[in-house]
N, CA, C and O atoms as a GROMACS GRO file, in nm:
protein
  184
    1MET      N    1   2.216  -1.270  -3.167
    1MET     CA    2   2.113  -1.368  -3.147
    1MET      C    3   2.107  -1.414  -3.001
    1MET      O    4   2.000  -1.446  -2.950
    2GLU      N    5   2.221  -1.417  -2.935
    2GLU     CA    6   2.224  -1.462  -2.795
    2GLU      C    7   2.152  -1.366  -2.703
    2GLU      O    8   2.104  -1.406  -2.596
    3VAL      N    9   2.142  -1.240  -2.743
    3VAL     CA   10   2.076  -1.142  -2.658
    3VAL      C   11   1.927  -1.173  -2.644
    3VAL      O   12   1.864  -1.131  -2.547
    4LEU      N   13   1.869  -1.245  -2.740
    4LEU     CA   14   1.728  -1.282  -2.731
    4LEU      C   15   1.703  -1.376  -2.614
    4LEU      O   16   1.593  -1.375  -2.557
    5TYR      N   17   1.802  -1.456  -2.576
    5TYR     CA   18   1.786  -1.544  -2.460
    5TYR      C   19   1.770  -1.464  -2.331
    5TYR      O   20   1.717  -1.515  -2.233
    6LEU      N   21   1.816  -1.342  -2.331
    6LEU     CA   22   1.799  -1.254  -2.215
    6LEU      C   23   1.674  -1.168  -2.230
    6LEU      O   24   1.598  -1.152  -2.134
    7LEU      N   25   1.650  -1.114  -2.348
    7LEU     CA   26   1.541  -1.018  -2.366
    7LEU      C   27   1.403  -1.082  -2.361
    7LEU      O   28   1.310  -1.020  -2.309
    8ILE      N   29   1.388  -1.201  -2.413
    8ILE     CA   30   1.255  -1.265  -2.414
    8ILE      C   31   1.207  -1.296  -2.271
    8ILE      O   32   1.094  -1.261  -2.237
    9PRO      N   33   1.287  -1.361  -2.186
    9PRO     CA   34   1.240  -1.381  -2.048
    9PRO      C   35   1.224  -1.250  -1.971
    9PRO      O   36   1.133  -1.237  -1.888
   10LEU      N   37   1.310  -1.155  -1.997
   10LEU     CA   38   1.300  -1.025  -1.929
   10LEU      C   39   1.170  -0.955  -1.967
   10LEU      O   40   1.104  -0.898  -1.880
   11SER      N   41   1.133  -0.959  -2.093
   11SER     CA   42   1.008  -0.897  -2.135
   11SER      C   43   0.888  -0.972  -2.079
   11SER      O   44   0.787  -0.910  -2.044
   12ALA      N   45   0.896  -1.103  -2.069
   12ALA     CA   46   0.786  -1.180  -2.011
   12ALA      C   47   0.768  -1.145  -1.863
   12ALA      O   48   0.655  -1.133  -1.816
   13VAL      N   49   0.877  -1.130  -1.791
   13VAL     CA   50   0.869  -1.090  -1.650
   13VAL      C   51   0.811  -0.950  -1.638
   13VAL      O   52   0.731  -0.924  -1.548
   14LEU      N   53   0.849  -0.860  -1.727
   14LEU     CA   54   0.796  -0.724  -1.724
   14LEU      C   55   0.646  -0.722  -1.751
   14LEU      O   56   0.573  -0.649  -1.685
   15VAL      N   57   0.600  -0.802  -1.846
   15VAL     CA   58   0.457  -0.809  -1.875
   15VAL      C   59   0.382  -0.865  -1.755
   15VAL      O   60   0.275  -0.814  -1.721
   16LEU      N   61   0.434  -0.967  -1.690
   16LEU     CA   62   0.369  -1.022  -1.572
   16LEU      C   63   0.365  -0.921  -1.457
   16LEU      O   64   0.267  -0.914  -1.383
   17LEU      N   65   0.470  -0.844  -1.443
   17LEU     CA   66   0.473  -0.740  -1.340
   17LEU      C   67   0.368  -0.632  -1.368
   17LEU      O   68   0.298  -0.590  -1.276
   18ILE      N   69   0.358  -0.589  -1.491
   18ILE     CA   70   0.258  -0.487  -1.528
   18ILE      C   71   0.117  -0.540  -1.505
   18ILE      O   72   0.032  -0.469  -1.452
   19LEU      N   73   0.092  -0.665  -1.545
   19LEU     CA   74  -0.040  -0.724  -1.522
   19LEU      C   75  -0.070  -0.738  -1.374
   19LEU      O   76  -0.184  -0.720  -1.332
   20GLY      N   77   0.031  -0.769  -1.294
   20GLY     CA   78   0.012  -0.779  -1.150
   20GLY      C   79  -0.023  -0.645  -1.087
   20GLY      O   80  -0.111  -0.638  -1.002
   21VAL      N   81   0.045  -0.540  -1.128
   21VAL     CA   82   0.016  -0.407  -1.075
   21VAL      C   83  -0.124  -0.362  -1.118
   21VAL      O   84  -0.198  -0.304  -1.039
   22PHE      N   85  -0.159  -0.388  -1.243
   22PHE     CA   86  -0.293  -0.353  -1.291
   22PHE      C   87  -0.400  -0.431  -1.215
   22PHE      O   88  -0.502  -0.373  -1.176
   23GLY      N   89  -0.379  -0.560  -1.194
   23GLY     CA   90  -0.474  -0.640  -1.118
   23GLY      C   91  -0.487  -0.592  -0.975
   23GLY      O   92  -0.597  -0.590  -0.920
   24TRP      N   93  -0.376  -0.553  -0.914
   24TRP     CA   94  -0.380  -0.498  -0.778
   24TRP      C   95  -0.462  -0.370  -0.774
   24TRP      O   96  -0.543  -0.351  -0.683
   25ALA      N   97  -0.443  -0.282  -0.874
   25ALA     CA   98  -0.516  -0.156  -0.878
   25ALA      C   99  -0.665  -0.179  -0.896
   25ALA      O  100  -0.746  -0.110  -0.834
   26VAL      N  101  -0.702  -0.274  -0.979
   26VAL     CA  102  -0.843  -0.305  -0.999
   26VAL      C  103  -0.902  -0.365  -0.872
   26VAL      O  104  -1.014  -0.332  -0.833
   27HIS      N  105  -0.827  -0.453  -0.808
   27HIS     CA  106  -0.875  -0.517  -0.685
   27HIS      C  107  -0.893  -0.416  -0.572
   27HIS      O  108  -0.984  -0.431  -0.490
   28ARG      N  109  -0.809  -0.314  -0.566
   28ARG     CA  110  -0.817  -0.212  -0.461
   28ARG      C  111  -0.909  -0.096  -0.498
   28ARG      O  112  -0.911   0.006  -0.430
   29ASP      N  113  -0.988  -0.112  -0.607
   29ASP     CA  114  -1.086  -0.013  -0.651
   29ASP      C  115  -1.023   0.122  -0.682
   29ASP      O  116  -1.080   0.226  -0.647
   30GLN      N  117  -0.908   0.122  -0.745
   30GLN     CA  118  -0.841   0.246  -0.781
   30GLN      C  119  -0.910   0.316  -0.898
   30GLN      O  120  -0.885   0.434  -0.922
   31PHE      N  121  -0.993   0.245  -0.973
   31PHE     CA  122  -1.056   0.302  -1.091
   31PHE      C  123  -1.203   0.333  -1.068
   31PHE      O  124  -1.278   0.350  -1.165
   32GLU      N  125  -1.247   0.341  -0.944
   32GLU     CA  126  -1.385   0.375  -0.913
   32GLU      C  127  -1.398   0.526  -0.896
   32GLU      O  128  -1.304   0.593  -0.854
   33GLU      N  129  -1.513   0.578  -0.927
   33GLU     CA  130  -1.549   0.719  -0.909
   33GLU      C  131  -1.451   0.814  -0.977
   33GLU      O  132  -1.401   0.908  -0.914
   34LEU      N  133  -1.423   0.790  -1.102
   34LEU     CA  134  -1.332   0.877  -1.176
   34LEU      C  135  -1.393   1.013  -1.202
   34LEU      O  136  -1.320   1.112  -1.214
   35GLU      N  137  -1.525   1.022  -1.213
   35GLU     CA  138  -1.592   1.151  -1.236
   35GLU      C  139  -1.567   1.246  -1.119
   35GLU      O  140  -1.539   1.364  -1.139
   36ARG      N  141  -1.578   1.196  -0.998
   36ARG     CA  142  -1.559   1.279  -0.879
   36ARG      C  143  -1.416   1.333  -0.871
   36ARG      O  144  -1.395   1.448  -0.834
   37GLU      N  145  -1.321   1.251  -0.907
   37GLU     CA  146  -1.182   1.295  -0.902
   37GLU      C  147  -1.154   1.402  -1.006
   37GLU      O  148  -1.074   1.493  -0.980
   38GLY      N  149  -1.218   1.394  -1.122
   38GLY     CA  150  -1.200   1.497  -1.223
   38GLY      C  151  -1.254   1.631  -1.178
   38GLY      O  152  -1.196   1.735  -1.208
   39VAL      N  153  -1.365   1.629  -1.106
   39VAL     CA  154  -1.424   1.753  -1.056
   39VAL      C  155  -1.342   1.806  -0.938
   39VAL      O  156  -1.326   1.927  -0.924
   40ARG      N  157  -1.291   1.718  -0.856
   40ARG     CA  158  -1.214   1.759  -0.738
   40ARG      C  159  -1.090   1.839  -0.777
   40ARG      O  160  -1.051   1.932  -0.706
   41ILE      N  161  -1.029   1.803  -0.887
   41ILE     CA  162  -0.909   1.873  -0.933
   41ILE      C  163  -0.942   2.017  -0.968
   41ILE      O  164  -0.862   2.107  -0.946
   42LEU      N  165  -1.061   2.038  -1.024
   42LEU     CA  166  -1.098   2.171  -1.071
   42LEU      C  167  -1.152   2.262  -0.961
   42LEU      O  168  -1.162   2.383  -0.981
   43GLU      N  169  -1.186   2.206  -0.845
   43GLU     CA  170  -1.241   2.286  -0.736
   43GLU      C  171  -1.134   2.378  -0.678
   43GLU      O  172  -1.016   2.342  -0.669
   44ASP      N  173  -1.178   2.496  -0.639
   44ASP     CA  174  -1.086   2.594  -0.579
   44ASP      C  175  -1.086   2.578  -0.428
   44ASP      O  176  -1.192   2.584  -0.365
   45ARG      N  177  -0.973   2.557  -0.370
   45ARG     CA  178  -0.962   2.540  -0.225
   45ARG      C  179  -0.890   2.660  -0.163
   45ARG      O  180  -0.782   2.644  -0.104
   46ALA      N  181  -0.946   2.774  -0.176
   46ALA     CA  182  -0.883   2.896  -0.124
   46ALA      C  183  -0.916   2.921   0.020
   46ALA      O  184  -0.870   3.019   0.078
   0.00000   0.00000   0.00000
């Protein structure tokens, strides 16, 4: 039962970290123009 005193705050910090990274990615427009990136992967650069 004592391990919950460690795991609950640790999981809360992890969730906040994940939300922060996701917010940073959205703010830096990392999810824009996904169609172009899908086509770019398939192009042949010989």
